[in-house]
N, C-alpha and C positions, 0 to 999 in steps of 0.2 A: 905621303906620296899622293899625287893627283893624277890618276889614270885617265888617259885619253879614251873616250867612248868609242865603241864600235858602231858602224852604221846602223845595225839592227837595234841598237840601244837608244837611238835618238827619238823614238816615239813620234815619228812623222805621221801626218794624216795621209790617207790614201788620196789618189787623184780625184775620185768621186767625192770624198769628204771635203777636199779642198774646193771643188766646184760649188758645193752646197753651202759652205760656210760664209758668214757675212764678211764682206770685203771692207777694207779701209776706204774712206772717201777720196781716193787718189786715182786719177786717170793719167796714163802716159801717152804722149803724142810724139811720134818720131817724124821729124821734118826732113825728108830726103836724106836719110842715113845711107851711105854708100857701102860700108863694110858689112858683109854678111855675118862675120864673127861678132861685130858690135851688136847687130840686131839680135843674134842668139843670146848674147850676154844680157841685153835688155829683158828678154823673156825670163831668163833664169833669175835675174834680180827682182823682176816684178812678181814672180812666184814667191820668192823669199819674203818679200814685204807685203804680200797679200793685197796687191792693187786690184782695182775693179776691172780695168780693161786697158788694152794697148790699141792705139790707132796708128796704122802705118800709112804715112801720107807721101804723096809725090813719088819720087823714084825709089823709095824704100821697098826693098824686096819682101816678098811674103813667103811663109812656109807653104808647102814643105820644100826644103832645100837642104842638101847635105851639109853645107858650110854653116847654115843657121843651126841645124840640129847639133853640130859638133860642140857648140858652146851653150846651146839651150838645154841640152841633156833632158829632153822631153817636156820642157816647160811650154812649148808651143801647143801641147795638148791640154795643159792644165789652165793656162791663162787665156781668158777670152780676148779675142782680137778681131780687128776689122780693117780692111784697106779702104782708104779714102783718097781720091785723086786731088781734091781741092781742100787744103787746110783751112782756108778762110771760111768756106761754107760750114765746115765742121766746128770751127770756133763759134760762129754765129749760132749754130744749133745748140751747142753746149751752154752758151750764155743764156739762151732762152730757158734752159733748165736750171738756172741759177748756179752754174759751175763757174768758179773763178779761174781765169786763165793766167798761167804763169809761164813766161818765156825764161828759160835758163840761159842767161847771156850776160855779157858785159855791155853796159850802156851808160849814157850820161846820168840818168837817175835810176838807181836800183835799190832793191831791198836786199841787204846782205843776208846770207844763209842763217847766221846766228839770230836774226830777228824773225825768222819764220814762226817761232812759237807765239809771237805777238799778233800774227795775222788772225782775222776773225775766223771762228769756226765755220765749217762748211766743206763742200766738195771742191777739190782743186784738180785742174788739168795742168800737167807739166809738159811743156814743149821743149824737146831737145833737138838741136839742129845739126845740120850737115857738118861732117868732120873738117871741112875746109872753110866754108862760108858761115857756119853757125845758123842761128835761127833767121829766117827771112824777115826783112824789115817790116813787111806788111803784117806778118803775124805778130811782131813786136808791137806794132801800132794798135792791134786789136787786143792786146794783153792788158789785164788788170794790174799785174805786177811783173817786174823784171827781177828775177832772183839771181844774185851773183855770189859765187863762192869766193871768199877772200883768198888771195894767193900771195905768197911772200917770196917766191923765187924769181928767176929771170925769164921763164917761158910764158907766164900768164895764160896758160891753157892746160887743160886736162884732157885725156882721152874721153870721148863722149860717154863711153860705157862706165868708166870710173866716176865721172861726174854724176851719172845717173844713180849709182849706188849711194853716193854721199847725199844727194838731194832727196832721193826716195826715203832714206833713213830719217832725215829731218822731218819730213811730212808724216811718216809712219809713227814716229815716237810721240807725236801730238795726240795719237789715238790710243796708246797703250798705257 
């Protein structure tokens, strides 16, 4: 028999230990995400994958907010975050720090998600776009890579927070 573990058996680090531990070289940038539930989901996923920081750009709402907290489950307290009005200025700053910029989008020339392990080692910033319009074209123009998740159904889109989980895992597993 394979018994399901109880929450207290999961040997989780405390919030303070999490804040002190070395993070994976992954930064998440939210580009005008509208849904507060999606924003909260990003925080929770970023906590799970031990990312360095989340930047909330444009119209993306910031904590504290009840609807963000509902899905974040406290991760807004554990994950470092910052709001930035101008995503292009942020991208330029990160590039000066040798961070590779990846827009998660469908475009004419992309790197498919399964090829992420072949990218050079280093720190990456992952830009996730608005639920309707995706990543802004100007941000795409400033990106080093456009990462696309292959899809085989009729919709050719995923919920942005589901997309985040898939992409963050691919970048995280490069480091473990």
